[in-house]
C-alpha positions as CSV (number, residue, x, y, z in Angstrom):
1,M,-21.1,12.0,10.6
2,S,-17.5,11.7,10.2
3,R,-15.0,8.8,9.5
4,I,-12.2,8.8,11.9
5,I,-9.1,7.4,10.8
6,I,-6.0,6.6,13.6
7,M,-2.8,5.9,12.1
8,S,0.5,5.1,13.8
9,S,3.2,7.5,13.3
10,D,5.9,5.2,14.8
11,G,7.4,2.8,12.0
12,S,9.4,0.8,14.7
13,A,8.7,-2.8,15.0
14,P,6.1,-3.7,17.8
15,V,6.8,-5.5,20.7
16,A,4.4,-8.6,21.6
17,E,2.8,-6.3,24.6
18,E,2.1,-3.7,22.2
19,I,0.2,-6.2,19.7
20,R,-1.6,-7.8,22.5
21,T,-2.6,-4.5,23.9
22,L,-3.9,-3.3,20.4
23,R,-5.8,-6.4,19.9
24,E,-7.5,-5.8,23.2
25,A,-8.6,-2.5,22.2
26,A,-9.2,-3.2,18.6
27,P,-9.6,-6.8,17.9
28,M,-7.7,-7.8,14.7
29,R,-5.5,-10.6,13.6
30,I,-1.8,-10.5,14.8
31,T,-0.5,-9.8,11.3
32,N,-3.1,-7.0,10.8
33,A,-1.9,-5.5,14.4
34,R,1.9,-5.5,13.3
35,R,1.1,-3.8,9.8
36,A,-1.2,-1.1,11.8
37,L,1.4,-0.5,14.3
38,V,4.0,0.5,12.0
39,G,1.7,2.6,10.2
40,E,1.1,0.4,6.9
41,T,-2.8,0.3,7.6
42,P,-5.0,2.4,10.1
43,L,-5.3,1.3,13.5
44,I,-8.9,2.3,13.1
45,D,-11.2,3.2,10.6
46,I,-14.7,4.0,11.7
47,V,-17.6,6.0,11.0
48,V,-18.9,7.9,14.0
49,F,-22.3,9.2,14.8
50,E,-24.6,6.5,13.8
51,N,-26.9,4.7,16.1
52,D,-23.9,3.3,18.0
53,H,-22.3,6.6,18.8
54,E,-21.6,5.7,22.6
55,E,-19.8,2.3,21.7
56,V,-17.9,3.8,18.7
57,A,-16.7,6.5,21.1
58,A,-15.7,4.1,23.9
59,H,-13.9,2.2,21.2
60,I,-11.7,5.2,19.6
61,R,-11.1,6.4,23.5
62,G,-10.1,3.0,24.5
63,L,-7.6,2.6,21.4
64,C,-6.0,6.3,22.0
65,R,-5.6,5.4,25.8
66,S,-4.0,2.1,24.7
67,L,-1.3,3.8,22.0
68,E,-0.7,6.5,24.7
69,A,0.1,3.8,27.4
70,S,2.6,2.1,25.1
71,G,4.2,5.3,24.2
72,R,3.2,4.8,20.4
73,H,2.6,8.1,18.5
74,Y,-0.5,8.4,16.3
75,R,-2.1,10.6,13.9
76,I,-6.1,11.4,13.8
77,Y,-7.7,12.2,10.6
78,E,-11.4,13.2,10.0
79,L,-13.0,12.5,6.6
80,A,-16.3,12.4,5.0
81,P,-18.2,9.1,5.9
82,E,-17.9,8.0,2.3
83,E,-14.4,8.7,1.6
84,S,-11.7,6.1,2.3
85,W,-8.1,6.3,3.3
86,C,-6.7,4.5,0.4
87,S,-8.6,7.2,-2.1
88,I,-7.1,10.2,-0.1
89,D,-4.1,11.6,-2.1
90,E,-1.1,11.6,0.4
91,S,-0.4,15.4,-0.4
92,L,-4.0,16.1,1.2
93,R,-3.7,13.9,4.2
94,Q,-2.2,16.4,6.2
95,T,-5.0,18.8,5.8
96,L,-7.4,16.1,7.3
97,E,-5.5,15.7,10.3
98,I,-6.9,16.8,13.7
99,T,-5.6,17.0,17.3
100,P,-6.6,14.6,20.1
101,S,-8.6,17.5,21.6
102,A,-10.4,18.2,18.6
103,L,-11.4,14.5,18.3
104,E,-12.9,14.7,22.0
105,N,-14.6,17.9,21.0
106,I,-16.3,16.0,18.2
107,L,-17.2,13.0,20.4
108,D,-18.7,14.9,23.1
109,R,-20.3,17.5,20.9
110,E,-22.2,14.6,19.0
111,A,-23.1,13.0,22.5
112,S,-24.6,16.3,23.8
113,R,-26.8,16.3,20.5
114,R,-28.0,12.6,21.4
115,R,-29.5,13.7,24.9
């Protein structure tokens, strides 16, 4: 199991279309969407590889596609399930960063285990 955190790395103010698209991919309040899009809070903070792996994987992939379509840059982090983003020291966060292809490998590997 892993906790996947996706953070916006673009601090520019989001436009209404970005907020709407994000809320479709990851339902949240408008204020929370704005804060997440400027990198103040995670866009997604989710434990994967539970019983709902397929749903969680689709949710993560949908969010990434949404961000890519809007041109908003983001970073992906893998934490232990019991860790929280707020408790991780900022100096250690970069060591937890993974690439989009690494995320896909994690999602695909777990899906193949479930077959």
